[in-house]
TORVO-73742 format. One record per residue: residue number from 1; x, y, z of N, C-alpha, C in turn. Coordinates in Angstrom, 1 decimal. Layout:
N
+-----+--------+--------+--------+--------+--------+--------+--------+--------+--------+
| pos |    nxx |    nyy |    nzz |   caxx |   cayy |   cazz |    cxx |    cyy |    czz |
+-----+--------+--------+--------+--------+--------+--------+--------+--------+--------+
| NUM |      X |      Y |      Z |      X |      Y |      Z |      X |      Y |      Z |
...
+-----+--------+--------+--------+--------+--------+--------+--------+--------+--------+
! end
This chain:
191
+-----+--------+--------+--------+--------+--------+--------+--------+--------+--------+
| pos |    nxx |    nyy |    nzz |   caxx |   cayy |   cazz |    cxx |    cyy |    czz |
+-----+--------+--------+--------+--------+--------+--------+--------+--------+--------+
|   1 |   35.1 |  -22.5 |  -27.8 |   33.6 |  -23.1 |  -27.5 |   32.8 |  -22.0 |  -26.7 |
|   2 |   31.4 |  -22.0 |  -27.2 |   30.5 |  -21.0 |  -26.5 |   29.9 |  -21.9 |  -25.6 |
|   3 |   29.7 |  -20.8 |  -24.4 |   29.0 |  -21.2 |  -23.1 |   27.7 |  -21.5 |  -23.6 |
|   4 |   26.8 |  -22.2 |  -22.9 |   25.5 |  -22.4 |  -23.5 |   24.6 |  -21.2 |  -23.0 |
|   5 |   24.9 |  -20.3 |  -21.7 |   24.0 |  -19.2 |  -21.6 |   24.4 |  -18.2 |  -22.6 |
|   6 |   25.8 |  -18.0 |  -23.0 |   25.9 |  -16.8 |  -23.8 |   25.3 |  -17.2 |  -25.4 |
|   7 |   25.1 |  -18.2 |  -25.6 |   24.3 |  -18.7 |  -26.9 |   22.8 |  -18.4 |  -26.6 |
|   8 |   22.4 |  -18.0 |  -25.7 |   20.9 |  -17.9 |  -25.6 |   20.3 |  -19.0 |  -25.0 |
|   9 |   20.9 |  -20.1 |  -24.6 |   20.3 |  -21.3 |  -24.0 |   20.6 |  -21.3 |  -22.5 |
|  10 |   19.5 |  -21.4 |  -21.7 |   20.1 |  -21.4 |  -20.3 |   19.5 |  -22.9 |  -19.5 |
|  11 |   20.4 |  -23.1 |  -18.8 |   20.4 |  -24.4 |  -18.2 |   19.1 |  -24.5 |  -17.7 |
|  12 |   18.5 |  -25.8 |  -17.4 |   17.0 |  -25.9 |  -16.9 |   17.0 |  -25.3 |  -15.6 |
|  13 |   18.0 |  -25.6 |  -14.7 |   17.9 |  -25.2 |  -13.2 |   17.4 |  -23.6 |  -13.2 |
|  14 |   18.2 |  -22.9 |  -14.0 |   18.1 |  -21.5 |  -14.1 |   16.6 |  -21.0 |  -14.5 |
|  15 |   16.1 |  -21.9 |  -15.5 |   15.0 |  -21.4 |  -15.7 |   13.7 |  -21.8 |  -14.7 |
|  16 |   13.9 |  -22.7 |  -14.0 |   13.2 |  -23.3 |  -12.6 |   13.4 |  -22.3 |  -11.9 |
|  17 |   14.4 |  -21.5 |  -11.3 |   14.7 |  -20.7 |  -10.4 |   14.1 |  -19.4 |  -10.6 |
|  18 |   14.2 |  -18.9 |  -12.0 |   13.8 |  -17.6 |  -12.4 |   12.2 |  -18.0 |  -12.6 |
|  19 |   11.6 |  -18.9 |  -12.6 |   10.0 |  -19.0 |  -12.9 |    9.7 |  -19.2 |  -11.4 |
|  20 |   10.3 |  -19.8 |  -10.3 |   10.1 |  -19.6 |   -9.0 |   10.0 |  -18.4 |   -8.3 |
|  21 |   11.0 |  -17.6 |   -8.7 |   11.2 |  -16.2 |   -8.2 |   10.0 |  -15.6 |   -8.7 |
|  22 |    9.8 |  -15.6 |   -9.9 |    8.5 |  -14.8 |  -10.7 |    7.2 |  -15.1 |  -10.0 |
|  23 |    6.8 |  -16.3 |   -9.7 |    5.6 |  -16.9 |   -9.0 |    5.8 |  -16.2 |   -7.3 |
|  24 |    6.8 |  -16.4 |   -6.7 |    6.7 |  -16.0 |   -5.6 |    6.6 |  -14.4 |   -5.5 |
|  25 |    7.3 |  -13.7 |   -6.3 |    7.1 |  -12.1 |   -6.5 |    5.6 |  -11.8 |   -6.9 |
|  26 |    4.9 |  -12.5 |   -7.8 |    3.6 |  -12.3 |   -8.2 |    2.7 |  -12.8 |   -6.9 |
|  27 |    3.1 |  -13.6 |   -6.1 |    2.2 |  -14.0 |   -5.0 |    2.1 |  -12.9 |   -3.7 |
|  28 |    3.5 |  -12.3 |   -3.9 |    3.8 |  -11.3 |   -2.7 |    2.7 |  -10.2 |   -3.0 |
|  29 |    2.8 |   -9.6 |   -4.5 |    2.4 |   -8.6 |   -4.7 |    0.7 |   -8.7 |   -4.8 |
|  30 |    0.4 |   -9.8 |   -4.9 |   -1.2 |  -10.3 |   -4.8 |   -1.8 |  -10.1 |   -3.2 |
|  31 |   -0.7 |  -10.6 |   -2.5 |   -1.3 |  -11.0 |   -1.1 |   -1.2 |   -9.3 |   -0.6 |
|  32 |   -0.3 |   -8.3 |   -0.8 |   -0.1 |   -7.1 |   -0.7 |   -1.5 |   -6.3 |   -1.0 |
|  33 |   -1.7 |   -6.5 |   -2.3 |   -3.0 |   -5.8 |   -2.8 |   -4.2 |   -6.0 |   -1.9 |
|  34 |   -4.2 |   -7.4 |   -1.4 |   -5.4 |   -7.9 |   -0.7 |   -5.4 |   -7.4 |    0.7 |
|  35 |   -4.3 |   -7.2 |    1.2 |   -4.3 |   -7.0 |    2.8 |   -4.6 |   -5.5 |    2.9 |
|  36 |   -4.9 |   -4.8 |    2.1 |   -4.8 |   -3.1 |    2.4 |   -6.3 |   -3.1 |    3.0 |
|  37 |   -6.7 |   -2.5 |    4.3 |   -7.9 |   -2.4 |    4.8 |   -8.9 |   -1.5 |    4.1 |
|  38 |   -9.9 |   -1.5 |    4.1 |  -11.0 |   -0.6 |    3.7 |  -11.8 |   -0.1 |    4.5 |
|  39 |  -12.3 |    1.2 |    4.9 |  -12.7 |    1.7 |    5.7 |  -14.3 |    1.0 |    5.8 |
|  40 |  -14.9 |    0.5 |    5.0 |  -16.1 |   -0.1 |    5.0 |  -16.2 |   -1.2 |    5.7 |
|  41 |  -14.9 |   -1.8 |    5.9 |  -14.9 |   -3.0 |    6.8 |  -15.3 |   -2.9 |    8.2 |
|  42 |  -15.2 |   -1.6 |    8.7 |  -15.3 |   -1.2 |   10.2 |  -16.7 |   -0.7 |   10.4 |
|  43 |  -17.8 |   -0.7 |    9.2 |  -19.0 |   -0.1 |    9.4 |  -19.6 |   -0.4 |   10.6 |
|  44 |  -19.5 |   -1.8 |   10.7 |  -20.6 |   -2.1 |   12.0 |  -19.7 |   -2.3 |   13.3 |
|  45 |  -18.4 |   -1.9 |   13.5 |  -17.7 |   -1.9 |   14.4 |  -18.3 |   -0.8 |   15.9 |
|  46 |  -18.4 |   -1.3 |   16.9 |  -18.8 |   -0.2 |   18.0 |  -17.9 |    0.0 |   19.1 |
|  47 |  -17.7 |    0.8 |   19.8 |  -18.6 |    1.8 |   19.8 |  -18.3 |    2.6 |   18.6 |
|  48 |  -19.4 |    3.5 |   18.1 |  -19.4 |    4.3 |   17.0 |  -18.5 |    5.6 |   17.1 |
|  49 |  -17.8 |    5.8 |   16.2 |  -16.7 |    7.0 |   16.4 |  -17.4 |    8.4 |   15.9 |
|  50 |  -17.4 |    9.4 |   16.8 |  -17.9 |   10.5 |   16.3 |  -16.7 |   11.6 |   16.8 |
|  51 |  -16.2 |   12.2 |   15.9 |  -14.8 |   13.0 |   16.4 |  -15.1 |   13.8 |   17.3 |
|  52 |  -16.4 |   14.6 |   16.9 |  -16.8 |   16.0 |   17.9 |  -17.0 |   15.4 |   19.0 |
|  53 |  -17.3 |   14.2 |   19.4 |  -17.6 |   13.7 |   20.7 |  -16.1 |   13.4 |   21.6 |
|  54 |  -15.4 |   12.6 |   20.7 |  -14.2 |   12.0 |   21.3 |  -13.1 |   13.1 |   21.4 |
|  55 |  -12.9 |   13.6 |   20.3 |  -11.9 |   14.8 |   20.5 |  -12.5 |   16.2 |   20.8 |
|  56 |  -13.0 |   16.1 |   22.1 |  -13.6 |   17.5 |   22.9 |  -13.0 |   17.3 |   24.5 |
|  57 |  -12.4 |   18.3 |   24.8 |  -11.8 |   18.5 |   26.1 |  -10.3 |   18.1 |   26.1 |
|  58 |   -9.7 |   17.5 |   26.8 |   -8.4 |   17.1 |   27.0 |   -8.0 |   15.7 |   26.6 |
|  59 |   -7.1 |   15.4 |   25.8 |   -6.7 |   13.9 |   25.7 |   -5.1 |   14.1 |   25.9 |
|  60 |   -4.7 |   12.9 |   26.2 |   -3.2 |   12.7 |   26.4 |   -3.0 |   11.4 |   25.4 |
|  61 |   -1.9 |   11.3 |   24.8 |   -1.4 |   10.5 |   23.8 |    0.1 |   10.2 |   24.0 |
|  62 |    0.4 |    8.9 |   23.8 |    1.7 |    8.1 |   24.3 |    2.2 |    7.6 |   22.9 |
|  63 |    3.2 |    7.7 |   22.3 |    3.4 |    7.2 |   20.8 |    5.0 |    7.0 |   20.4 |
|  64 |    4.9 |    6.3 |   19.6 |    6.5 |    5.9 |   18.8 |    6.5 |    5.9 |   17.4 |
|  65 |    7.7 |    6.2 |   17.0 |    8.0 |    6.2 |   15.6 |    8.9 |    4.9 |   15.5 |
|  66 |    8.5 |    4.3 |   14.5 |    9.5 |    3.1 |   14.1 |    9.8 |    3.2 |   12.7 |
|  67 |   11.1 |    2.9 |   12.4 |   11.7 |    2.8 |   11.0 |   11.3 |    1.7 |   10.2 |
|  68 |   11.7 |    1.3 |    9.0 |   11.0 |    0.1 |    8.2 |   11.3 |   -1.1 |    8.5 |
|  69 |   12.3 |   -1.3 |    9.7 |   12.6 |   -2.4 |   10.1 |   11.9 |   -2.9 |   11.4 |
|  70 |   11.1 |   -1.8 |   12.1 |   10.5 |   -2.0 |   13.0 |   11.1 |   -1.4 |   14.3 |
|  71 |   12.2 |   -0.7 |   14.3 |   13.1 |   -0.2 |   15.4 |   12.4 |    0.8 |   15.6 |
|  72 |   12.2 |    1.3 |   17.2 |   11.8 |    2.3 |   17.7 |   12.8 |    3.6 |   17.6 |
|  73 |   12.6 |    4.6 |   16.8 |   13.4 |    5.6 |   16.5 |   13.1 |    6.8 |   17.3 |
|  74 |   11.9 |    7.0 |   17.9 |   11.6 |    8.1 |   18.7 |   10.6 |    7.8 |   19.5 |
|  75 |   10.4 |    8.3 |   20.7 |    9.2 |    8.2 |   21.4 |    8.7 |    9.8 |   21.7 |
|  76 |    7.3 |    9.7 |   22.3 |    6.8 |   11.1 |   22.4 |    5.4 |   10.8 |   23.1 |
|  77 |    5.1 |   12.2 |   23.8 |    3.7 |   12.2 |   24.4 |    3.4 |   13.5 |   23.7 |
|  78 |    1.8 |   13.7 |   24.0 |    1.1 |   14.6 |   23.3 |    0.1 |   14.9 |   24.4 |
|  79 |   -0.2 |   16.4 |   24.6 |   -1.5 |   16.6 |   25.1 |   -2.2 |   17.6 |   23.9 |
|  80 |   -3.6 |   17.1 |   23.8 |   -4.2 |   17.8 |   23.0 |   -5.5 |   18.4 |   23.7 |
|  81 |   -5.7 |   19.9 |   23.5 |   -6.7 |   20.4 |   23.8 |   -7.8 |   20.3 |   22.7 |
|  82 |   -9.0 |   19.9 |   22.7 |   -9.9 |   20.0 |   21.5 |  -11.2 |   20.9 |   22.1 |
|  83 |  -11.8 |   21.4 |   21.0 |  -13.0 |   22.0 |   21.0 |  -13.6 |   22.0 |   19.7 |
|  84 |  -14.9 |   22.2 |   19.6 |  -15.8 |   22.2 |   18.6 |  -16.9 |   23.3 |   18.6 |
|  85 |  -17.0 |   23.9 |   17.4 |  -18.3 |   25.0 |   17.3 |  -19.0 |   24.4 |   16.2 |
|  86 |  -20.2 |   23.7 |   16.3 |  -20.9 |   23.2 |   15.2 |  -20.1 |   21.9 |   14.4 |
|  87 |  -19.7 |   22.2 |   13.3 |  -19.0 |   21.3 |   12.3 |  -17.4 |   21.7 |   12.4 |
|  88 |  -17.2 |   22.8 |   12.9 |  -15.7 |   23.0 |   13.0 |  -15.0 |   22.8 |   14.3 |
|  89 |  -13.6 |   22.2 |   14.3 |  -13.2 |   21.7 |   15.4 |  -11.7 |   22.2 |   15.3 |
|  90 |  -10.9 |   22.6 |   16.6 |   -9.6 |   22.9 |   16.7 |   -9.1 |   21.6 |   17.6 |
|  91 |   -7.9 |   21.2 |   17.3 |   -7.2 |   20.2 |   18.1 |   -5.8 |   20.8 |   18.2 |
|  92 |   -5.6 |   21.3 |   19.5 |   -4.4 |   22.1 |   19.6 |   -3.4 |   20.8 |   20.4 |
|  93 |   -2.3 |   20.6 |   19.8 |   -1.5 |   19.4 |   20.1 |   -0.1 |   19.9 |   20.8 |
|  94 |    0.2 |   19.7 |   21.9 |    1.6 |   20.0 |   22.3 |    2.2 |   18.7 |   22.5 |
|  95 |    3.4 |   18.3 |   21.6 |    4.2 |   17.1 |   21.6 |    5.3 |   17.6 |   22.5 |
|  96 |    5.9 |   16.6 |   23.1 |    7.4 |   16.5 |   24.0 |    7.7 |   15.1 |   23.5 |
|  97 |    9.2 |   15.3 |   23.0 |    9.7 |   14.2 |   22.3 |   10.8 |   13.4 |   23.4 |
|  98 |   11.3 |   12.2 |   23.0 |   12.2 |   11.4 |   24.1 |   13.4 |   12.2 |   24.3 |
|  99 |   13.9 |   13.2 |   23.2 |   15.3 |   13.9 |   23.1 |   15.0 |   15.2 |   23.9 |
| 100 |   13.6 |   15.5 |   24.6 |   13.6 |   16.7 |   25.0 |   13.0 |   17.9 |   24.1 |
| 101 |   13.0 |   17.7 |   22.9 |   12.3 |   18.8 |   21.9 |   10.8 |   18.6 |   22.2 |
| 102 |   10.5 |   19.9 |   21.7 |    9.0 |   20.0 |   21.8 |    8.4 |   20.6 |   20.3 |
| 103 |    7.1 |   20.4 |   20.3 |    6.6 |   20.6 |   18.9 |    5.0 |   20.8 |   19.1 |
| 104 |    4.6 |   21.9 |   18.3 |    3.1 |   22.1 |   18.3 |    2.4 |   22.2 |   16.9 |
| 105 |    1.5 |   21.6 |   17.0 |    0.4 |   21.6 |   15.7 |   -0.9 |   21.8 |   16.2 |
| 106 |   -1.6 |   22.6 |   15.4 |   -3.1 |   23.0 |   15.5 |   -3.8 |   22.8 |   14.4 |
| 107 |   -4.6 |   21.6 |   14.5 |   -5.5 |   21.2 |   13.2 |   -6.8 |   22.1 |   13.5 |
| 108 |   -7.2 |   22.0 |   12.3 |   -8.6 |   22.9 |   12.1 |   -9.3 |   21.7 |   11.1 |
| 109 |  -10.3 |   21.3 |   11.8 |  -10.9 |   20.1 |   11.5 |  -12.6 |   20.3 |   11.0 |
| 110 |  -13.0 |   20.2 |    9.9 |  -14.2 |   20.5 |    9.4 |  -15.0 |   19.1 |    9.2 |
| 111 |  -16.1 |   18.9 |    9.8 |  -17.1 |   17.9 |    9.6 |  -17.9 |   17.9 |    8.4 |
| 112 |  -17.9 |   17.1 |    7.3 |  -18.6 |   17.1 |    6.4 |  -20.0 |   16.1 |    6.4 |
| 113 |  -20.7 |   15.8 |    5.5 |  -21.6 |   14.7 |    5.3 |  -21.2 |   13.5 |    5.1 |
| 114 |  -22.0 |   12.5 |    5.4 |  -21.8 |   11.1 |    5.5 |  -20.5 |   10.5 |    6.1 |
| 115 |  -20.0 |   10.9 |    7.2 |  -18.9 |   10.8 |    8.0 |  -17.6 |   11.1 |    7.5 |
| 116 |  -17.5 |   12.4 |    6.7 |  -16.5 |   12.6 |    6.0 |  -15.8 |   13.7 |    6.8 |
| 117 |  -14.4 |   14.1 |    6.8 |  -14.2 |   15.2 |    7.4 |  -12.8 |   15.9 |    6.6 |
| 118 |  -12.4 |   17.1 |    6.6 |  -11.4 |   17.5 |    6.2 |  -10.6 |   18.2 |    7.1 |
| 119 |   -9.3 |   18.4 |    7.1 |   -8.4 |   19.1 |    8.0 |   -7.2 |   19.9 |    7.4 |
| 120 |   -6.9 |   20.7 |    8.2 |   -5.5 |   21.5 |    7.8 |   -4.7 |   21.9 |    9.1 |
| 121 |   -3.4 |   22.0 |    8.8 |   -2.5 |   22.6 |   10.0 |   -1.4 |   23.2 |    9.3 |
| 122 |   -0.5 |   23.7 |   10.3 |    0.7 |   24.4 |    9.5 |    1.7 |   23.6 |    8.7 |
| 123 |    1.6 |   22.4 |    9.2 |    2.7 |   21.5 |    8.7 |    2.1 |   20.5 |    7.4 |
| 124 |    0.9 |   20.9 |    7.2 |    0.2 |   19.8 |    6.5 |    0.4 |   20.5 |    4.9 |
| 125 |    0.6 |   19.6 |    4.2 |    0.4 |   20.4 |    2.6 |   -0.9 |   19.9 |    2.3 |
| 126 |   -1.6 |   21.1 |    1.6 |   -3.0 |   21.0 |    1.3 |   -3.7 |   20.7 |    2.3 |
| 127 |   -4.8 |   19.7 |    2.0 |   -6.0 |   19.5 |    3.0 |   -5.7 |   17.9 |    3.2 |
| 128 |   -5.8 |   17.7 |    4.5 |   -6.0 |   16.3 |    5.0 |   -7.6 |   16.0 |    4.7 |
| 129 |   -7.9 |   14.7 |    4.4 |   -9.1 |   14.3 |    4.1 |   -9.2 |   12.7 |    4.9 |
| 130 |  -10.4 |   12.7 |    5.4 |  -10.7 |   11.6 |    6.4 |  -12.2 |   11.0 |    6.2 |
| 131 |  -12.5 |    9.7 |    6.7 |  -13.8 |    9.3 |    6.7 |  -13.8 |    8.3 |    7.7 |
| 132 |  -15.0 |    8.6 |    8.4 |  -15.4 |    7.4 |    9.4 |  -16.4 |    6.5 |    9.2 |
| 133 |  -16.4 |    5.0 |    9.7 |  -17.2 |    4.0 |    9.6 |  -17.0 |    3.6 |   11.1 |
| 134 |  -18.3 |    3.3 |   11.6 |  -18.2 |    2.5 |   12.9 |  -17.1 |    3.1 |   13.7 |
| 135 |  -16.3 |    2.4 |   14.2 |  -15.3 |    2.8 |   15.3 |  -14.0 |    3.5 |   14.7 |
| 136 |  -13.9 |    3.7 |   13.2 |  -12.7 |    3.8 |   12.6 |  -12.9 |    5.1 |   11.8 |
| 137 |  -11.6 |    5.6 |   11.8 |  -11.3 |    6.9 |   10.9 |  -10.2 |    6.5 |   10.3 |
| 138 |  -10.1 |    6.7 |    8.8 |   -9.1 |    6.7 |    8.1 |   -8.5 |    8.1 |    7.5 |
| 139 |   -7.5 |    8.7 |    7.8 |   -7.3 |   10.0 |    7.7 |   -5.8 |   10.0 |    6.7 |
| 140 |   -6.1 |   10.6 |    5.5 |   -4.8 |   10.7 |    4.7 |   -4.3 |   12.1 |    4.5 |
| 141 |   -3.0 |   12.3 |    4.3 |   -2.6 |   13.7 |    4.4 |   -1.0 |   13.6 |    4.0 |
| 142 |   -0.6 |   14.7 |    3.7 |    1.0 |   15.1 |    3.3 |    1.4 |   15.9 |    4.2 |
| 143 |    2.6 |   15.4 |    5.1 |    3.1 |   16.5 |    6.1 |    4.3 |   16.9 |    5.4 |
| 144 |    5.0 |   18.3 |    5.7 |    6.2 |   18.7 |    5.2 |    7.1 |   18.3 |    6.5 |
| 145 |    8.0 |   17.6 |    6.7 |    8.9 |   17.2 |    7.8 |   10.4 |   17.9 |    7.6 |
| 146 |   10.6 |   18.3 |    8.8 |   12.0 |   18.8 |    8.6 |   13.2 |   17.4 |    8.8 |
| 147 |   13.9 |   17.4 |    8.0 |   15.1 |   16.1 |    8.2 |   16.3 |   16.8 |    7.7 |
| 148 |   17.3 |   16.8 |    8.5 |   18.9 |   17.0 |    8.3 |   18.9 |   18.5 |    7.6 |
| 149 |   18.2 |   19.4 |    8.2 |   18.2 |   20.6 |    7.5 |   17.4 |   21.0 |    6.3 |
| 150 |   16.5 |   20.1 |    5.8 |   15.8 |   20.2 |    4.8 |   14.3 |   19.9 |    5.0 |
| 151 |   13.4 |   20.1 |    4.1 |   12.0 |   19.9 |    4.4 |   11.4 |   18.7 |    3.3 |
| 152 |   11.1 |   17.8 |    3.5 |   10.5 |   16.6 |    2.9 |    9.0 |   16.5 |    3.1 |
| 153 |    8.3 |   16.1 |    2.0 |    7.1 |   16.0 |    2.0 |    6.8 |   14.3 |    2.1 |
| 154 |    6.0 |   14.0 |    3.1 |    5.9 |   12.5 |    3.5 |    4.3 |   12.6 |    3.6 |
| 155 |    4.0 |   11.1 |    2.9 |    2.6 |   11.2 |    2.6 |    2.1 |    9.9 |    4.3 |
| 156 |    1.0 |   10.4 |    4.6 |    0.5 |    9.4 |    6.1 |   -0.8 |    8.6 |    5.5 |
| 157 |   -0.8 |    7.5 |    5.7 |   -2.1 |    6.7 |    5.9 |   -2.4 |    6.4 |    7.3 |
| 158 |   -3.5 |    7.2 |    7.8 |   -3.4 |    7.2 |    9.1 |   -5.0 |    6.5 |    9.6 |
| 159 |   -4.8 |    5.6 |   10.5 |   -6.0 |    4.6 |   11.2 |   -6.2 |    4.8 |   12.3 |
| 160 |   -7.3 |    5.3 |   12.8 |   -7.8 |    5.5 |   14.2 |   -8.7 |    4.6 |   14.5 |
| 161 |   -8.9 |    3.9 |   15.7 |   -9.6 |    2.8 |   16.2 |  -10.2 |    3.1 |   17.8 |
| 162 |  -11.7 |    3.6 |   17.7 |  -12.0 |    3.8 |   19.1 |  -12.4 |    2.2 |   19.8 |
| 163 |  -11.8 |    2.3 |   20.9 |  -11.8 |    1.4 |   21.7 |  -12.9 |    1.4 |   22.7 |
| 164 |  -13.0 |    2.5 |   23.5 |  -14.3 |    2.6 |   24.3 |  -14.3 |    4.2 |   24.5 |
| 165 |  -15.2 |    4.7 |   25.4 |  -15.5 |    6.1 |   25.6 |  -14.0 |    6.9 |   25.9 |
| 166 |  -13.1 |    6.3 |   26.3 |  -11.8 |    7.1 |   26.7 |  -10.6 |    6.7 |   25.8 |
| 167 |  -10.4 |    5.6 |   25.3 |   -9.4 |    5.3 |   24.6 |   -9.5 |    4.9 |   23.3 |
| 168 |   -8.4 |    5.3 |   22.3 |   -8.4 |    5.5 |   21.0 |   -7.2 |    4.9 |   20.7 |
| 169 |   -6.8 |    3.9 |   19.7 |   -5.5 |    3.6 |   19.0 |   -5.4 |    4.1 |   17.7 |
| 170 |   -4.0 |    4.5 |   17.3 |   -3.9 |    5.1 |   16.0 |   -2.6 |    4.6 |   15.6 |
| 171 |   -2.6 |    4.0 |   14.3 |   -1.5 |    3.5 |   13.6 |   -1.5 |    4.2 |   12.2 |
| 172 |   -0.3 |    4.8 |   11.9 |   -0.2 |    5.7 |   10.7 |    1.2 |    4.9 |   10.1 |
| 173 |    1.1 |    4.9 |    8.7 |    2.0 |    4.3 |    8.0 |    2.6 |    5.6 |    7.3 |
| 174 |    4.0 |    5.9 |    7.2 |    4.7 |    7.0 |    6.4 |    5.3 |    6.4 |    5.2 |
| 175 |    5.1 |    7.3 |    4.2 |    5.6 |    6.6 |    2.8 |    6.1 |    8.0 |    2.1 |
| 176 |    7.1 |    7.6 |    1.2 |    7.7 |    8.9 |    0.1 |    7.7 |    8.0 |   -1.1 |
| 177 |    7.2 |    8.6 |   -2.2 |    7.2 |    8.1 |   -3.8 |    6.4 |    6.5 |   -3.8 |
| 178 |    5.7 |    6.3 |   -2.5 |    5.2 |    4.8 |   -2.6 |    5.9 |    4.1 |   -1.7 |
| 179 |    7.0 |    4.3 |   -1.5 |    8.1 |    3.5 |   -0.5 |    7.7 |    3.7 |    1.0 |
| 180 |    7.7 |    2.7 |    1.9 |    7.1 |    2.9 |    3.0 |    8.5 |    3.2 |    4.0 |
| 181 |    8.4 |    4.1 |    4.7 |    9.3 |    5.1 |    5.2 |    9.6 |    4.4 |    7.0 |
| 182 |    8.2 |    4.1 |    7.6 |    8.0 |    3.8 |    8.7 |    6.7 |    3.8 |    9.2 |
| 183 |    6.4 |    4.1 |   10.5 |    5.1 |    3.8 |   11.2 |    5.1 |    4.6 |   12.6 |
| 184 |    4.0 |    5.3 |   12.8 |    3.8 |    6.1 |   14.2 |    2.6 |    5.2 |   14.9 |
| 185 |    2.9 |    4.9 |   15.9 |    1.5 |    4.0 |   16.6 |    1.5 |    4.9 |   17.9 |
| 186 |    0.2 |    5.0 |   18.1 |    0.0 |    6.1 |   19.4 |   -1.4 |    5.5 |   19.9 |
| 187 |   -1.1 |    5.7 |   21.2 |   -2.6 |    5.5 |   22.0 |   -3.1 |    6.9 |   22.6 |
| 188 |   -4.3 |    6.9 |   22.6 |   -4.8 |    8.3 |   23.3 |   -5.9 |    7.9 |   24.3 |
| 189 |   -5.8 |    8.7 |   25.2 |   -6.7 |    8.5 |   26.6 |   -7.4 |   10.0 |   26.6 |
| 190 |   -8.7 |    9.9 |   26.8 |   -9.5 |   11.1 |   27.1 |   -9.8 |   11.4 |   28.5 |
| 191 |   -9.3 |   12.4 |   29.0 |   -9.4 |   12.8 |   30.5 |  -10.8 |   12.8 |   31.0 |
+-----+--------+--------+--------+--------+--------+--------+--------+--------+--------+
! end
């Protein structure tokens, strides 16, 4: 005797479960598509962010790396010495990690028209691109990260929110091939 599923006929319960799973998956995808922020959402937020004004002088930063599950996997501090000459900026970053290791990154930023910015640094693949609206900057780039003796390219979707004249919050999602790897959360304080 042939089992109903092997003959191509599925019991009603399985059809219902599959339909329910498909509806749930479609709902999650639809919500995820709607959940992404748009830089224009922040156009009227104040105080207005001008990178040349905020990133000028010395900035202290305190941050964490979290994995996909939200576990803190690394803590760090950073001191940034910032200067601008017209529309050209240099952000000289000195990182100290919780395990005692140190790292340096020097960003060279160019201010373009309409609140747009580009940037380069030694471990950035190609060019970073950003746009500021209101109190917010969205910054996207690919970073070459050393991991277990090799280098992998990781994409960053970086959002910075100016809170007042001295404090800025930064949240960056890291991904590879569209798969979320983790997040960097950082608070800046201008001296």
